C-alpha positions in Angstrom: 20.5 29.4 -48.6 20.9 27.0 -46.0 18.3 25.0 -43.8 19.5 23.7 -40.4 18.0 20.8 -39.1 18.3 18.4 -36.2 19.4 14.7 -35.3 16.8 13.3 -34.5 15.5 15.1 -37.8 18.3 14.5 -39.8 18.0 10.7 -38.6 14.6 10.1 -39.7 15.4 10.9 -43.4 17.8 8.7 -43.2 16.2 6.0 -41.6 13.6 6.1 -44.3 15.2 5.1 -47.7 18.4 4.5 -47.2 20.1 3.5 -51.4 16.8 2.9 -52.9 15.6 1.2 -49.9 13.0 2.0 -47.7 13.1 0.6 -43.7 8.7 -0.4 -42.8 9.2 1.6 -39.4 7.4 -0.9 -37.9 8.7 -3.7 -38.1 12.0 -3.1 -40.1 11.2 -5.5 -42.8 12.9 -3.7 -45.8 12.8 -3.4 -49.8 13.4 -1.6 -52.6 11.8 1.2 -52.8 11.5 0.0 -57.1 9.3 -2.8 -55.9 6.6 -0.9 -53.4 4.1 -0.4 -56.9 1.5 1.6 -56.4 2.1 2.4 -52.7 6.0 2.1 -52.3 6.2 3.2 -49.0 3.7 0.7 -47.5 5.2 -2.7 -46.2 4.3 -5.8 -47.6 4.6 -7.2 -44.5 2.7 -5.4 -41.9 0.7 -3.4 -43.9 2.8 -0.1 -41.9 2.7 3.1 -44.4 6.3 4.5 -43.8 6.1 7.8 -45.8 5.1 10.3 -43.0 4.4 13.8 -43.1 5.9 16.9 -41.7 4.5 17.6 -38.3 7.3 20.5 -37.4 5.5 23.6 -37.1 2.0 22.4 -36.7 -0.1 22.2 -33.9 -0.6 18.2 -32.0 -2.6 17.6 -29.2 -0.2 15.0 -27.1 -1.9 13.0 -24.3 -0.1 10.1 -22.0 -1.6 6.6 -23.7 -2.0 4.0 -20.9 -1.7 1.3 -23.1 1.0 1.7 -25.5 3.0 3.5 -22.0 3.5 6.4 -24.5 2.7 9.4 -25.0 0.8 10.0 -28.4 1.0 12.7 -30.8 -2.5 13.3 -32.5 -2.6 16.2 -35.3 -6.0 16.8 -36.4 -8.3 13.6 -34.2 -5.7 11.9 -35.8 -3.0 9.6 -34.1 0.3 10.2 -36.2 3.0 8.7 -33.8 3.4 8.1 -30.8 6.9 8.8 -28.7 9.0 8.5 -25.5 9.6 12.2 -26.0 8.3 15.1 -27.4 8.8 19.3 -27.6 5.7 21.3 -27.8 6.0 25.8 -27.9 3.3 28.3 -27.1 1.6 25.2 -25.1 -2.1 24.7 -23.4 -2.7 22.0 -20.8 -7.1 21.7 -21.1 -8.1 19.2 -19.5 -11.9 17.9 -20.3 -14.2 18.3 -16.8 -16.6 15.9 -18.2 -13.8 12.7 -18.6 -12.5 13.7 -15.5 -15.7 13.7 -13.7 -16.2 10.6 -15.4 -13.4 9.3 -14.2 -14.0 10.3 -10.5 -17.0 8.8 -11.1 -16.2 5.5 -12.2 -13.5 5.4 -11.1 -11.9 3.4 -14.3 -8.8 5.6 -16.9 -9.8 7.5 -20.0 -8.4 10.1 -22.5 -9.3 13.9 -21.3 -6.2 15.4 -20.6 -3.9 17.1 -23.3 -1.3 18.8 -24.0 -1.4 21.4 -26.9 1.0 22.5 -29.4 3.1 23.6 -32.0 5.2 20.6 -32.7 9.4 21.7 -32.6 10.7 18.3 -32.3 10.2 15.0 -31.2 11.1 11.3 -30.4 9.4 8.4 -31.6 8.3 5.1 -29.7 11.2 3.0 -28.8 13.2 6.4 -28.2 17.2 5.4 -27.2 18.8 8.8 -27.3 15.9 10.6 -24.2 16.7 13.7 -22.4 17.1 13.2 -18.6 14.6 14.7 -16.4 14.6 17.4 -14.7 14.3 17.9 -11.6 12.8 21.5 -11.4 9.7 23.2 -13.4 8.3 19.6 -13.7 4.4 18.9 -14.3 2.4 16.7 -14.0 -2.2 15.5 -13.1 -3.9 13.3 -11.8 -7.7 13.1 -12.4 -8.6 12.2 -8.5 -6.9 15.1 -6.7 -6.4 18.2 -9.5 -9.2 19.9 -11.3 -5.4 21.2 -13.6 -2.4 20.5 -14.5 -0.1 21.1 -11.7 3.6 21.6 -10.7 4.1 19.2 -8.6 6.4 20.7 -6.0 4.3 23.1 -5.2 0.6 21.8 -7.0 -0.6 25.4 -8.7 -2.4 25.0 -11.1 -0.4 25.7 -14.8 -2.7 26.3 -18.1 -0.3 27.5 -20.4 3.8 28.4 -20.8 6.3 29.4 -23.6 8.0 25.9 -24.3 7.8 22.7 -23.0 9.8 19.1 -23.1 7.3 15.7 -22.6 9.9 13.2 -21.5 8.5 9.7 -21.4 11.1 8.8 -18.1 10.1 7.3 -15.4 7.9 9.4 -13.1 5.7 10.4 -17.2 5.6 13.9 -16.7 6.1 17.3 -18.7 9.0 19.0 -17.6 9.1 23.0 -18.1 11.7 24.4 -19.9 10.8 28.3 -20.3 7.8 30.0 -18.4 6.2 32.0 -20.0 5.7 35.4 -17.8 3.5 38.6 -17.5 
């Protein structure tokens, strides 16, 4: 049986442990795996847990983090990573009405708009090799202008799609790869 993995997945596997050395994803500190004690993947310098649970194939919620200027990916209501690139399938765009109304009344943004789907691939923040933004099928959301996510080109609402690439470049836009046709 052959197991195929993407280049991003291979790099993540190789980054975690290299010749029985662990390199912290957060601060860069490294140590021998044998010196880790009861929690060999927890960094003794910054406390970051470098053991990665596998989230590929799991249903996640993604939102744009205004403080970190990247995407926050959540699983079971817990932020599991920050990423500059996220690819999802069987996607739903969700805007919480109460949060949107509060943004409009208080004129201050809050987390209330999400892209939900099965995680296919990602590149964690900071990501050096993110794909370029295509110019077609671009999706955006602005709580001051729209009630839902919309196509940037014609402002028509979108609620679901088959597959999406979320790319954190200058526009912080969501880009659809394959649109689900009915």
